[in-house]
N, C-alpha and C positions, 0 to 999 in steps of 0.2 A: 341490692347486689346482686341478690340470689336470682332472680328472673336473668339476667343477661348473661350470667355466666352460664347457668343452666342450658340457655338456648346456645350459648358458642360450644359448650361441650356437646348438644346434639348435634351441630352443624360437622363439628370434625369426627362424630363417629359415621355420620353418613358420607362424609367424605372418605375416611378411610373402607369404607364398605365400598364406596364406587371403584377406588382404589383397587383393592382387594377383585373384584367381578373381572374388572379390567386387565389384572395380571393371571387372573385364574383361568381364563379360557384359553389364552394360548397355551398357556402352561397344562392343560388337560390334552391339549388336542396332539401337541408333542409327544407327552406322556403315552397317548392311546398310539401312536403311531410305532412308539418304540415296541409296544407291548403285544400289539396284536399283528397274529401272523401274517407274511405275505400273502398267502392267500386268500385271506379274508379280504384284506383290502384290494386284491386285484378284482375281487368278485366284484367289490362295491364300485368300480372306476367303471365310466363309459365305453371304454374301447371291449370291457370284457363284456358288459351285458350287449353290445352290437354283436360280439363274436361269437356269444353266446345263442341271441336271435338268429343268426345267419345257421349258426349248427342245428338249431332246431330244425330251421326250413328245408335245408339238407335231409335231413333225417325223415322230415312230413314228404319230401318230393320222393324220396328214395322208397319210402313206405306206400304211397301212390303208384308207382313204376310198377313195383313189385305186383300189386294188387292186379293192375291191369294186363300185364303179361299172363297171369293166370287165368285170365276170361278166357271160356270159348270163342271160336272164331264166328265171325258175322254176326255179333249181338250186338245192339244197340245198347248203346250207353252214356253216363256222362262221366266228366273228370274236370275237376278245377287246377289242372297243372297248370294252365294258362292264365289263374287270376280270376277267371271267372267260371260258371258252370260250361262247359264246353262240351256239344254233345258229337259222338263217335257213331259210327255203324260198324265197326270192326276195333276192336281193343288192339290187335296186332298190326294194323297198319297203320293205326294211330300212333301207337309206339316208335317206330319206322319213322314216321314223319316228324313225331316231338322231337327224336335225336337228331336227325339230318337238319332241317330246317330249323328249330328252335335252339338246339345246343350246339352243335356244330357249325350250323349259319353256310350251309353249302349255298345259299343264294345271295350271299352280301355282295353289292355290288356299291360302286361311286358313280356320281354325277354331277354334272353343275348345274342340272337343271331343277331350280327352285319346286316345282310340284311334277315330277317324274311322272312322267305316262308310262303305265305298267300293264301288261298284256299275260292273265294269266290262263294258260290254255289245259284245262285238267285240272281244276280247281280244287275237285272231290269236297270234302266236307269245310274246308275254308282254312286249314293251318298256314297255307303258303299267303293266304289274303291277308291273314291277321300279322303274320311276319312282315311283308310289306310295308301294311298300315302302323305296325309296331317304329319301323327304320324309318319312313317318310311319312309323317302324319298327315302331311297335305299333296299325298301323292292321289294320282286318279289311277284307278285300278280297275281294268275290262276283266271281267272273270268268265270260264268258259265251264259249264259240266252238262252234260246230256242225260245222265240217270237221274229221272225225274224223284227217286226214293232219295238219294244222295243230292240232290237240288235243293230240297225241302230242308236239309239238314243243314248245307251250305248256308241258305237262307235266314234258317234259325240261329246260327252261330253269328252272322252279319249282326242281325239285328240286338243279340245279346250283348256284344261288344260296343254295340251304336257304331258301326264304321259308317263313315261318310265318303263320298265322293267314291263310290264302288256299285258298277254298273255289272250286275246278274244276268248271263244269257243260257237259258236252259237250251242248250244246243253243243254239237259235238262241230270242232273247227275241221272243214275240209276244205276242199277245193271249188267247192261250190254250193250256193245257197238251194236248201232244199228238203229233202229227207232220206234217210237209209237204215238197213236193218244194225240193231246194237244188240251186243250180248251182255248182260248184266252178269255182274263177277259177286256181288255184294259187299265187296272191297273200296281195292282201289286200281282194279285191273280190268273196269271194262272195256269194249273196245268195239269198232265199227266191222262188221260181220264179214265184210269183203268179199261178198257175193257167195259166200258159203255157209248160208243163212240155215237155220234149224228151228226147231218148233219153239223154243224158249226163246226166240229172239223179238225183241219188241222195235217199232217205228220210234227214231227220235228226227229231230230237227238238226238241222246242219247251217253252218256258216263258212260262208269263204273268208277267210284271213286277209285277203289282202286288202279290202276297203278299209281297215281297221290300223292299215300302215301307211296312212297318207299324212301322217305328221310325225318328229320324232318321237322314238319310244325308248326312252330308257333301259325296259329290261322286257325281254320278250322271252315266256317261259312255255316250252311244247312238252307237254308228257303226257301223249295222246294215242298211247299203245298201239303203233304200227302205222299210225295215219302221217306221222312227222315227216317221211322224206317225200310223198306226194303234196301235202302242203305246200313245204320249202319249195319244191320246184315250183309250184304255180305262184308264189308269192316274189320269186327270186329276185324280180327289179326292183322290187320296192324294199330289199334289205338293206339297202342304205341307210336308210332312215332309222334303223335297228343300232342300238350303241352295247348293249349286251345283249348276250343268248345264251338261253341254256334250250338245249333238247336232248331228250334220253329216247336213245336209239333202242330198237327192237328185234331184236333176227328171230325168227321163229323156223324152227327147224324144216317143217314141213311148207316152207315158203322159199325163193330165192331171197337172197341176201340184197339190201340197196346201198349200205353204208359206203361205196363208192360213188353214187348218185349222192347222196347226202351232203360227203365230204366236198364233192366239187362244188355244189351251189353253196357252201359255206367259203370254201375258196374265192370264187367269184365275187365275194360279195365283200371281199376283202378283209376276213375273219383271221384270228389266228386261235387255233385250239388246243385244251387241255382237257384230258380223257381220263375219267374214272371207270374202272370195270367192277361191274356186280357177280358175286358167286362164279371167280374166274376156275378154269379147269387146269390142276397142276400138269397133268401130262395132254394137252389137247390133241397131238397128232395122233395118239392112242387110244385114248378115250375122252370125252367130253360129257360135263353133266351137264343135262338136260332138267329144265325146271317144269315140273308138269302143273298142267292147267287147263283151262280152258284151250289154249293153243301152246305146244309144247315148244319154249322158248330156250334157245342153245348159246345167246348172247345178249347180254344189256349193259349199253354204255351211257354213262351221263357224260357229254358233252358239253362242256364251259368255253364261249366263244365270246373274245373281246377285241377290241382296236390298239393298237401300237398308239 
């Protein structure tokens, strides 16, 4: 009788231990919830960890933006603000493009095209190309950049980000194929010399825009530093293929203004426009702000063109 009784007692002990463990764990969890400060419980939650990660990313981004803003002009460098190493030729102009294109998304548009066709006139180092491909991964992008030094950086950035279906042209958009004098600026404002060539100018290839408008274009971007009016007048008859258009109008203080011609072309093509002005003059009838540079500019306009 002694053996069976001992076995029975052992079974009861194990059963009691199991019941105690089963009941103890919920009690322990409840007790910890009561005695653990709320801020510690919050710190352990997935939502709090996600918040902390976003906060750290914001601090890292702000620190990198501050570093870039203090770099000297026209100095090549690299930043990881766009997720991978991205090469720039001028920190100031990169910061401006990053804020306008990536943060403010001024080129954002909608289209019914599954694989939208986008033309990027004046692609510079490729911030705009990258933005377009992020918004529309299947987009076909045709980009133009005439400055040979900047074009090499554009190619490098497109390779780094593995951008497919992007065609790069080392050429300036113009109203004819050929070549012309080009004035390098070292950042984002190089332009065609317009007949007043100087000793420092180089010769670049030109491409006529018109042949590239032979199919529906979801977005046409023209930031071509003063050539925009001539180029749009030359291809006015094909602008019906363009769904959305952005053009930066440049008014140079030492040349006749062509805004009336530009707006006439856009109106005849059936576009409505929305305009943003750069560096406005508070009292323009009395005194006008002149942006000093290769060509003194008295007005720059971002013109967004859309259809009802």
